[in-house]
N, C-alpha and C positions, 0 to 999 in steps of 0.2 A: 274518659271517653277512651275506648280501646284504639290501637294502632290501627286495625282494619277500618275502623269508622272513620278516623281522621284521614287515613289515607284516601278513601273514597270522597270524602268531602273535598280534599285538597286536589285530587284529579279533576273532579267537576269544576273547580272554580279557577284551574290553570288556563291561562290564555285568555281570560275575561278581562277588558278593560277597567281599571279599578277608579273608584271616586275617592275624593278626598273628603275628610270629615265635615268640612262646610257643606259640600256637595250632598253628602249623605243627609244631614240635618234638612238642608232644603228640599230634597226630595221626600222626605216626610213631611215636611211643614207646609207645602202648598197644597196637598189633600186636606189638611187640616183647615186650612184658609178658605179653599173651595168649598168644603161642607158646611163650614160655618156662615158663609156667603149664603149659600142656599138655604140653610135652615133658618138662620136668624133675620135675614134681609128678606128672602122670597118668601119664606114659611109663612110669616104673618099675612101676606097677601092671598093665601090658600085656606083661609079657615073658613068653616062651616057656619051658618047662621047661629049654632050653639056656642061658637066661640072657640073650637078647638081644629087642629090640623086636620083637613080631610084624609081620608084613607088613601085617595088616588093622588093627592097632593103629596103626601108622605113618600108614595111610591115612585112618583116622578122626580123627586127630590133624591130619593136613594139610585135610582137609575142614572140621573144626571151626574150624581157624585162618583159612584163606583164606574160610569161609564168613561169618565175622564181617566181614572186610574188604568183602566183595561187599555185605553187607547195610548196613553203613554207608555204603557208597559211594552206594547207591541211596537212602539215607535223606536225606543230603546234597542229592542232586539234587532229591528230591521236595519237600524244605523249602525249596528255592529257587523252588518252584512249577512244575517241570517234570513231566508226565506221563511215566511210565516207558514210553515206545514210542519204537522208532527214529526216526520222524518228529519227534517232539517234541524229542529228544535230539540230533539230528543236528549242530546247529550248536553246542551247549554242549560237547559231548565229542568233536568232530570224528569224528563217525561217518561217514567217507567215505574214498576213497583220495586219493592225491596227484592234483592236477589238472593237473600240468605233467610233461612227460617229463623235465625235469632234475631234478624233486624224484625221482622214481622213480631215477635215476642216483645222486644223493647217498645216497639212503636204502639202496640197494644196497652202496655203498661203506661207509657207515657200519656196515651189518649185518657185512659181510666184516671189517673193521678190528676191530670189537667182539669178533667170535667168535674171529678169529685171536689177537688179544692175550690174550683169556680163556682159550684152549687153552694158549698158550704159558706164561703165568704160572700157569696152573691146576696144572702139574706141581710146583710148589712147596706146594701145599696140604699134601702129606704132610710137608714139613719143618715148616711152620707148625704142624701137627698135633702135633708134639712139643715145642712152646714152652710151658711153664707158663702156664695161663689160656687156651690155644687147645687143649688136650688134649679130644677127644671122649670121652664115657662109653664104658666096654667094651661098655655094653648097646647102642650104637647101632647101626642096621642097617648092612650092609657097603655098601650103595648109598649112604649119606650119611657114611661113614668112610673117609677116604683112607689109614688106616692098615690096612685090612682088603683082602686082595687079592681080586678079582673076575675071575674067568677065564670066566664063563658068566653067561647070564640066571637060572639056577637058584641060582648064588653069590650073586646079589644079593637072591634071596627064597628062601632056604633052607626056610622052613617052608610054603611054597605048592607044591602039585603043578602046574606050570605047563603041560604038554602037555595040550591039549586044554580048559584051564580059561578058558571064554568069559567067565564072570562076572569072573574076576580081570582080564582084558583089558579087558573093558567099564568097570569100576569105576577102574581105574588109568590108562588112556589115556584114557577119555572123561569119567566123571564127575569125578575127581580132578584129572586135568590140565587139560581143555579148560574145563570150566564152573567149577571154583573156583579153580585156580591161575592159569590164563592171563586167563580174563574176569574173574575175581574182583579179581585184582591190579591188572589195567590199568584195570579200570572205577574200583577205589579210588584208586590212586597216580596214574595218569595222568589219567583222565576226571573224576574229582571234585576231586583235590587240586591238581594242577599248576596250573590256571587259578587258583585262589585264592592261590596263591605270588607271583604277579607282582607284587604291591603291594609285596613285601619284596625280591625278588630281580631284578626288572625283566627285561632281556635274557638274564640268567644263570639264569632259572627252571629251564630244563631241566637245567643242570648241578647247581643244589641238589637239586632232585628225584632226581636220579639218585645223588648222594652220600647223601642220606638214606635213599633205597632200599636201597642198598647196607648202611649201617650198620644198618637194621633188620633185617636178617638176622644180627644178631650171635648169634643162637642157633645158628647154624651157622658162628661167626667162623672157624674153621679152613678154610672154603671161600672165604673173601675173595679169594685170588689168583685163583680161577677166576670168580667173578661180578663183580667189580669194575667191569667194562667194560659189563654189561649193561644197568644202572640208567641212566647217561648216555645210551647208546645209544637205548634205548626211549624216553626222555624226549625226546630231539631228534627222533627220528621223529613223535612225537605232537604236540610243540609246533611249532618252527619249520618241520617238514614237513606238518604239519597232519593226520595220520592215525591215529586209533586202530586202526581194523582192521588196518593194516599193523604197527603196533606188537605186536598180538596174534599176528600171524602169524609174525613174526620171533622173538617171546618163545617160541612153541610150536616152531619150528624149533632154536632154542638149546638148549631143555629136552630135547625128546622124539625129535627125528628119528632119532637115532643109536639110541636105545633102542627105538623102534618097528621100525626095520630087523632088529636083531637079535631081537627078541621075537617078532614075526609067525611067523617059521618054526618057532619051538618051540611056540608055542600052537596053531597050525592044521596041525602036523604036516609040515612041509616039512623040518625039521632034526632 
Protein backbone atom coordinates (compact mmCIF):
# COMPACT_ATOMS: atom_id res chain seq x y z
CA UNK A 1 0.00 0.00 0.00
CA UNK A 2 1.38 3.41 -0.91
CA UNK A 3 2.10 6.04 1.72
CA UNK A 4 -0.61 8.30 0.27
CA UNK A 5 -3.25 5.60 0.50
CA UNK A 6 -2.24 4.67 4.05
CA UNK A 7 -2.29 8.31 5.12
CA UNK A 8 -5.74 8.78 3.65
CA UNK A 9 -7.01 5.74 5.53
CA UNK A 10 -5.43 6.81 8.83
CA UNK A 11 -6.86 10.31 8.54
CA UNK A 12 -10.35 8.92 8.00
CA UNK A 13 -10.17 6.65 11.03
CA UNK A 14 -8.52 9.06 13.47
CA UNK A 15 -10.74 10.12 16.34
CA UNK A 16 -13.15 7.21 15.89
CA UNK A 17 -13.80 5.22 19.10
CA UNK A 18 -12.23 1.80 18.67
CA UNK A 19 -13.63 -1.65 19.39
CA UNK A 20 -11.79 -4.46 21.15
CA UNK A 21 -11.33 -7.79 19.35
CA UNK A 22 -14.18 -9.49 21.25
CA UNK A 23 -16.49 -6.58 20.40
CA UNK A 24 -15.48 -6.73 16.75
CA UNK A 25 -16.26 -10.44 16.62
CA UNK A 26 -19.61 -9.82 18.32
CA UNK A 27 -20.53 -7.11 15.82
CA UNK A 28 -20.12 -9.63 12.99
CA UNK A 29 -21.60 -12.54 14.95
CA UNK A 30 -24.97 -11.05 15.85
CA UNK A 31 -26.00 -10.50 12.20
CA UNK A 32 -25.04 -14.11 11.50
CA UNK A 33 -27.25 -15.25 14.38
CA UNK A 34 -30.11 -12.94 13.34
CA UNK A 35 -30.07 -14.04 9.73
CA UNK A 36 -29.79 -17.70 10.76
CA UNK A 37 -32.87 -17.30 12.95
CA UNK A 38 -34.83 -15.63 10.16
CA UNK A 39 -33.80 -18.20 7.56
CA UNK A 40 -33.87 -21.47 9.48
CA UNK A 41 -36.58 -20.78 12.07
CA UNK A 42 -38.92 -18.34 10.32
CA UNK A 43 -38.15 -19.52 6.78
CA UNK A 44 -39.79 -22.95 7.07
CA UNK A 45 -43.01 -21.20 8.14
CA UNK A 46 -43.09 -19.35 4.80
CA UNK A 47 -43.02 -22.27 2.39
CA UNK A 48 -45.27 -22.49 -0.64
CA UNK A 49 -47.57 -25.51 -1.16
CA UNK A 50 -44.80 -26.92 -3.37
CA UNK A 51 -42.46 -26.95 -0.41
CA UNK A 52 -39.96 -24.15 -1.12
CA UNK A 53 -39.42 -20.74 0.45
CA UNK A 54 -41.74 -18.24 -1.21
CA UNK A 55 -40.21 -15.34 -3.12
CA UNK A 56 -42.00 -12.77 -0.95
CA UNK A 57 -40.95 -14.68 2.16
CA UNK A 58 -37.34 -14.66 1.02
CA UNK A 59 -37.44 -10.93 0.35
CA UNK A 60 -39.07 -10.26 3.73
CA UNK A 61 -36.28 -12.20 5.44
CA UNK A 62 -33.64 -10.29 3.48
CA UNK A 63 -35.22 -6.93 4.34
CA UNK A 64 -35.54 -7.77 8.03
CA UNK A 65 -31.97 -9.06 8.13
CA UNK A 66 -30.30 -6.17 6.32
CA UNK A 67 -32.70 -3.70 7.92
CA UNK A 68 -31.38 -4.61 11.35
CA UNK A 69 -27.81 -4.09 10.12
CA UNK A 70 -28.70 -0.68 8.71
CA UNK A 71 -30.48 0.34 11.92
CA UNK A 72 -27.56 -0.70 14.13
CA UNK A 73 -25.10 1.05 11.83
CA UNK A 74 -27.05 4.30 12.10
CA UNK A 75 -27.34 3.89 15.87
CA UNK A 76 -23.56 3.47 16.14
CA UNK A 77 -22.99 6.66 14.18
CA UNK A 78 -25.62 8.56 16.15
CA UNK A 79 -24.12 7.45 19.47
CA UNK A 80 -20.78 8.82 18.31
CA UNK A 81 -22.51 12.19 18.14
CA UNK A 82 -23.10 12.51 14.41
CA UNK A 83 -26.29 13.84 12.90
CA UNK A 84 -27.56 11.39 10.31
CA UNK A 85 -27.12 13.68 7.34
CA UNK A 86 -24.77 13.30 4.36
CA UNK A 87 -22.87 16.47 5.28
CA UNK A 88 -22.35 15.45 8.91
CA UNK A 89 -21.28 11.91 7.98
CA UNK A 90 -19.10 12.79 5.00
CA UNK A 91 -15.74 12.45 6.75
CA UNK A 92 -16.76 9.74 9.21
CA UNK A 93 -17.96 7.23 6.63
CA UNK A 94 -16.02 8.40 3.54
CA UNK A 95 -19.15 9.66 1.84
CA UNK A 96 -17.27 10.82 -1.24
CA UNK A 97 -15.72 9.51 -4.43
CA UNK A 98 -11.96 9.02 -4.89
CA UNK A 99 -10.12 12.33 -5.21
CA UNK A 100 -7.25 11.14 -7.42
CA UNK A 101 -7.31 9.54 -10.86
CA UNK A 102 -4.97 6.76 -9.76
CA UNK A 103 -7.38 5.77 -7.01
CA UNK A 104 -10.06 5.30 -9.66
CA UNK A 105 -7.67 3.08 -11.64
CA UNK A 106 -6.83 0.98 -8.59
CA UNK A 107 -10.51 0.71 -7.68
CA UNK A 108 -11.38 -0.52 -11.18
CA UNK A 109 -8.58 -3.09 -11.06
CA UNK A 110 -9.74 -4.28 -7.62
CA UNK A 111 -13.31 -4.60 -8.91
CA UNK A 112 -12.35 -6.54 -12.04
CA UNK A 113 -10.03 -8.89 -10.14
CA UNK A 114 -12.53 -9.48 -7.32
CA UNK A 115 -15.43 -10.16 -9.71
CA UNK A 116 -13.28 -12.28 -12.01
CA UNK A 117 -11.94 -14.44 -9.19
CA UNK A 118 -15.40 -14.73 -7.66
CA UNK A 119 -16.91 -15.86 -10.96
CA UNK A 120 -14.13 -18.39 -11.49
CA UNK A 121 -14.29 -19.91 -8.02
CA UNK A 122 -18.07 -19.54 -7.90
CA UNK A 123 -18.41 -22.51 -10.22
CA UNK A 124 -17.30 -24.66 -7.30
CA UNK A 125 -20.26 -23.61 -5.14
CA UNK A 126 -22.28 -26.56 -6.46
CA UNK A 127 -19.46 -28.93 -5.43
CA UNK A 128 -19.23 -27.41 -1.95
CA UNK A 129 -23.02 -27.67 -1.63
CA UNK A 130 -22.71 -31.47 -1.71
CA UNK A 131 -20.32 -31.56 1.26
CA UNK A 132 -21.93 -32.42 4.62
CA UNK A 133 -22.34 -29.24 6.65
CA UNK A 134 -22.59 -27.14 3.49
CA UNK A 135 -25.68 -28.71 1.91
CA UNK A 136 -28.50 -26.16 1.49
CA UNK A 137 -32.00 -27.15 2.67
CA UNK A 138 -34.24 -28.64 -0.04
CA UNK A 139 -36.71 -25.81 0.49
CA UNK A 140 -34.16 -23.11 -0.31
CA UNK A 141 -35.10 -20.97 -3.34
CA UNK A 142 -33.35 -21.76 -6.60
CA UNK A 143 -31.76 -18.31 -6.79
CA UNK A 144 -29.70 -19.14 -3.66
CA UNK A 145 -29.26 -22.87 -4.20
CA UNK A 146 -26.48 -23.91 -6.63
CA UNK A 147 -27.89 -27.44 -6.76
CA UNK A 148 -31.05 -26.20 -8.48
CA UNK A 149 -30.91 -25.38 -12.17
CA UNK A 150 -32.04 -21.92 -13.20
CA UNK A 151 -32.59 -21.44 -16.94
CA UNK A 152 -34.71 -18.30 -16.79
CA UNK A 153 -35.81 -15.48 -14.51
CA UNK A 154 -39.08 -17.32 -13.93
CA UNK A 155 -37.16 -20.39 -12.71
CA UNK A 156 -35.55 -18.23 -10.02
CA UNK A 157 -38.95 -16.98 -8.81
CA UNK A 158 -41.38 -19.80 -9.69
CA UNK A 159 -44.19 -18.63 -7.41
CA UNK A 160 -44.33 -15.10 -8.85
CA UNK A 161 -45.81 -14.13 -12.19
CA UNK A 162 -43.01 -11.85 -13.36
CA UNK A 163 -44.24 -10.37 -16.69
CA UNK A 164 -45.78 -6.97 -15.96
CA UNK A 165 -45.18 -7.35 -12.22
CA UNK A 166 -43.87 -3.88 -11.45
CA UNK A 167 -44.37 -4.28 -7.71
CA UNK A 168 -42.06 -7.31 -7.68
CA UNK A 169 -39.46 -5.42 -9.71
CA UNK A 170 -39.58 -2.38 -7.41
CA UNK A 171 -39.36 -4.41 -4.20
CA UNK A 172 -36.72 -6.85 -5.44
CA UNK A 173 -34.35 -4.42 -7.13
CA UNK A 174 -35.20 -1.20 -5.33
CA UNK A 175 -36.22 -1.71 -1.73
CA UNK A 176 -34.60 -5.08 -1.00
CA UNK A 177 -31.46 -4.67 -3.06
CA UNK A 178 -30.48 -1.01 -3.10
CA UNK A 179 -31.95 0.28 0.17
CA UNK A 180 -31.44 -2.66 2.49
CA UNK A 181 -28.80 -4.95 0.98
CA UNK A 182 -26.41 -2.46 -0.61
CA UNK A 183 -26.87 0.63 1.56
CA UNK A 184 -27.59 -1.43 4.68
CA UNK A 185 -24.52 -3.65 4.48
CA UNK A 186 -22.15 -0.91 3.34
CA UNK A 187 -23.24 1.57 6.02
CA UNK A 188 -22.94 -1.07 8.75
CA UNK A 189 -19.89 -3.14 7.79
CA UNK A 190 -17.84 -0.50 6.03
CA UNK A 191 -19.07 2.90 7.20
CA UNK A 192 -19.78 2.17 10.85
CA UNK A 193 -17.58 -0.85 11.72
CA UNK A 194 -14.46 -0.76 9.59
CA UNK A 195 -13.01 2.47 11.05
CA UNK A 196 -13.60 1.07 14.56
CA UNK A 197 -11.40 -1.98 13.80
CA UNK A 198 -8.16 -0.15 13.09
CA UNK A 199 -7.03 -0.19 16.71
CA UNK A 200 -6.85 -4.00 16.53
CA UNK A 201 -5.88 -4.66 12.90
CA UNK A 202 -3.97 -1.53 11.88
CA UNK A 203 -3.16 -1.32 8.15
CA UNK A 204 -4.78 -4.72 7.57
CA UNK A 205 -8.16 -3.53 8.80
CA UNK A 206 -9.63 -3.74 5.28
CA UNK A 207 -8.57 -7.40 4.97
CA UNK A 208 -9.90 -8.34 8.41
CA UNK A 209 -13.18 -6.59 7.66
CA UNK A 210 -13.47 -8.40 4.34
CA UNK A 211 -12.76 -11.83 5.81
CA UNK A 212 -15.21 -11.34 8.67
CA UNK A 213 -17.80 -10.05 6.21
CA UNK A 214 -17.44 -13.26 4.20
CA UNK A 215 -17.68 -15.47 7.30
CA UNK A 216 -20.77 -13.55 8.41
CA UNK A 217 -22.51 -15.08 5.38
CA UNK A 218 -22.15 -18.56 6.87
CA UNK A 219 -25.93 -18.95 6.63
CA UNK A 220 -25.23 -19.24 2.86
CA UNK A 221 -21.92 -21.01 3.40
CA UNK A 222 -22.21 -23.14 0.25
CA UNK A 223 -21.78 -19.87 -1.67
CA UNK A 224 -18.41 -19.03 -0.09
CA UNK A 225 -16.56 -19.79 -3.36
CA UNK A 226 -18.62 -17.12 -5.12
CA UNK A 227 -18.44 -14.38 -2.48
CA UNK A 228 -15.05 -14.71 -0.80
CA UNK A 229 -13.46 -11.93 -2.89
CA UNK A 230 -16.28 -9.41 -2.43
CA UNK A 231 -15.65 -8.50 1.21
CA UNK A 232 -11.93 -7.67 0.94
CA UNK A 233 -12.51 -5.84 -2.34
CA UNK A 234 -15.27 -3.62 -0.97
CA UNK A 235 -13.37 -3.01 2.27
CA UNK A 236 -10.29 -1.92 0.28
CA UNK A 237 -12.32 0.52 -1.81
CA UNK A 238 -13.87 1.99 1.34
CA UNK A 239 -10.73 2.10 3.49
CA UNK A 240 -7.43 2.66 1.66
CA UNK A 241 -9.15 4.22 -1.39
CA UNK A 242 -11.55 6.24 0.76
CA UNK A 243 -14.94 5.90 -0.93
CA UNK A 244 -18.13 4.44 0.48
CA UNK A 245 -20.28 5.46 -2.54
CA UNK A 246 -17.93 3.63 -4.91
CA UNK A 247 -18.00 0.55 -2.66
CA UNK A 248 -21.81 0.69 -2.83
CA UNK A 249 -21.77 0.94 -6.62
CA UNK A 250 -19.36 -1.97 -6.96
CA UNK A 251 -21.45 -4.01 -4.52
CA UNK A 252 -24.57 -3.34 -6.60
CA UNK A 253 -22.84 -4.12 -9.91
CA UNK A 254 -21.55 -7.45 -8.60
CA UNK A 255 -24.86 -8.41 -7.01
CA UNK A 256 -27.52 -7.20 -9.40
CA UNK A 257 -26.36 -5.97 -12.79
CA UNK A 258 -26.69 -9.30 -14.62
CA UNK A 259 -29.94 -10.11 -12.83
CA UNK A 260 -31.31 -6.72 -13.79
CA UNK A 261 -30.34 -7.15 -17.43
CA UNK A 262 -32.19 -10.45 -17.75
CA UNK A 263 -35.18 -9.40 -15.62
CA UNK A 264 -36.06 -6.05 -17.22
CA UNK A 265 -37.17 -7.57 -20.57
CA UNK A 266 -39.37 -10.10 -18.77
CA UNK A 267 -41.02 -7.57 -16.48
CA UNK A 268 -41.51 -4.88 -19.10
CA UNK A 269 -42.55 -7.17 -21.93
CA UNK A 270 -39.52 -7.03 -24.19
CA UNK A 271 -38.75 -10.74 -23.87
